[in-house]
C-alpha positions as semicolon CSV with decimal commas, in nm:
position;residue;x (nm);y (nm);z (nm)
1;M;-0,018;0,002;0,003
2;L;0,297;0,236;0,083
3;L;0,457;0,173;-0,247
4;L;0,161;0,262;-0,419
5;A;0,086;0,567;-0,232
6;L;0,451;0,665;-0,309
7;E;0,415;0,626;-0,662
8;L;0,083;0,811;-0,697
9;V;0,218;1,084;-0,445
10;A;0,565;1,127;-0,682
11;R;0,367;1,264;-0,962
12;H;0,317;1,562;-0,775
13;I;0,623;1,600;-0,564
14;P;0,926;1,601;-0,771
15;M;1,176;1,490;-0,527
16;L;0,966;1,140;-0,468
17;R;1,034;1,107;-0,837
18;D;1,380;0,971;-0,768
19;G;1,365;0,594;-0,747
20;V;1,629;0,565;-0,502
21;L;1,443;0,781;-0,222
22;R;1,144;0,576;-0,268
23;L;1,314;0,246;-0,240
24;R;1,502;0,403;0,110
25;L;1,152;0,507;0,218
26;M;1,013;0,134;0,159
27;W;1,325;-0,029;0,334
28;I;1,249;0,219;0,648
29;A;0,885;0,144;0,653
30;T;0,940;-0,253;0,625
31;I;1,194;-0,219;0,918
32;A;0,960;0,004;1,106
33;L;0,685;-0,244;1,056
34;S;0,918;-0,527;1,182
35;A;0,986;-0,344;1,480
36;V;0,640;-0,294;1,568
37;V;0,553;-0,663;1,545
38;V;0,857;-0,733;1,761
39;V;0,734;-0,495;2,023
40;L;0,392;-0,611;2,002
41;T;0,492;-0,962;2,030
42;W;0,732;-0,904;2,329
43;Q;0,422;-0,683;2,489
44;A;0,207;-1,004;2,455
45;M;0,463;-1,246;2,592
46;I;0,476;-1,082;2,898
47;G;0,116;-1,008;2,921
48;Q;0,092;-0,645;2,908
49;S;-0,239;-0,459;2,769
50;I;-0,196;-0,345;2,445
51;V;-0,324;-0,001;2,536
52;A;-0,141;0,000;2,872
53;R;0,209;0,035;2,767
54;A;0,475;0,067;3,071
55;G;0,847;0,041;3,140
56;A;1,073;-0,124;2,857
57;I;0,784;-0,172;2,616
58;L;0,724;0,209;2,613
59;V;1,079;0,274;2,588
60;A;1,157;0,042;2,313
61;G;0,822;0,224;2,104
62;C;0,956;0,539;2,157
63;A;1,278;0,437;2,021
64;M;1,149;0,288;1,748
65;L;0,940;0,602;1,652
66;L;1,248;0,814;1,704
67;G;1,484;0,607;1,469
68;T;1,196;0,574;1,182
69;I;1,174;0,961;1,197
70;I;1,549;1,014;1,212
71;A;1,577;0,771;0,915
72;I;1,342;0,929;0,695
73;F;1,481;1,262;0,772
74;A;1,835;1,166;0,664
75;S;1,680;0,981;0,358
76;V;1,514;1,306;0,235
77;Q;1,821;1,525;0,303
78;A;2,050;1,281;0,119
79;A;1,792;1,314;-0,168
80;R;1,789;1,680;-0,145
81;A;2,193;1,700;-0,158
82;V;2,209;1,466;-0,442
83;E;1,925;1,680;-0,628
84;S;2,111;2,006;-0,575
85;R;2,450;1,848;-0,675
86;V;2,288;1,756;-1,010
87;S;2,154;2,082;-1,065
88;Q;2,444;2,247;-1,011
89;D;2,626;2,010;-1,242
90;R;2,353;2,107;-1,489
91;L;2,413;2,477;-1,458
92;D;2,788;2,424;-1,458
93;D;2,733;2,233;-1,794
94;A;2,526;2,492;-1,939
95;I;2,797;2,775;-1,875
96;D;3,068;2,567;-2,026
97;D;2,856;2,517;-2,335
98;E;2,760;2,884;-2,351
99;Q;3,142;2,961;-2,331
100;M;3,198;2,716;-2,599
101;V;2,995;2,887;-2,838
102;L;3,112;3,232;-2,763
103;D;3,471;3,103;-2,795
104;A;3,369;2,943;-3,139
105;A;3,202;3,277;-3,253
106;D;3,532;3,452;-3,192
107;L;3,718;3,211;-3,442
108;L;3,452;3,293;-3,711
109;P;3,534;3,665;-3,897
110;S;3,207;3,770;-3,819
111;G;3,240;3,632;-3,453
112;R;3,343;3,962;-3,277
113;A;3,075;4,164;-3,447
114;L;2,805;3,912;-3,369
115;R;2,943;3,936;-3,008
116;E;2,907;4,325;-2,970
117;R;2,571;4,321;-3,147
118;D;2,459;4,075;-2,900
119;S;2,602;4,260;-2,601
120;C;2,423;4,607;-2,678
């Protein structure tokens, strides 16, 4: 269900179009769900009510929630960093391409006249 939701939301949120981020989020969800099953099983084995958590079960549940939030935040930040690097690389490539065009225009006899005309 989460994978389907991520695929649908990715159409509207550009960052989620990155397949690596969606894969990381799926892994985080899988691990978090497994941890919930482990904590609930542990709670049942010690005979504690599911609505009256206390002691180690409460601490484990809070640690699990905090770990999941940190993992999601770290994955999103990593995706943003990659997206930022890719955008900067594209910008650098565009600037390099423009400089090559200007350098090539200088080699042509009429290149300097074109350059002077464009700068006006």
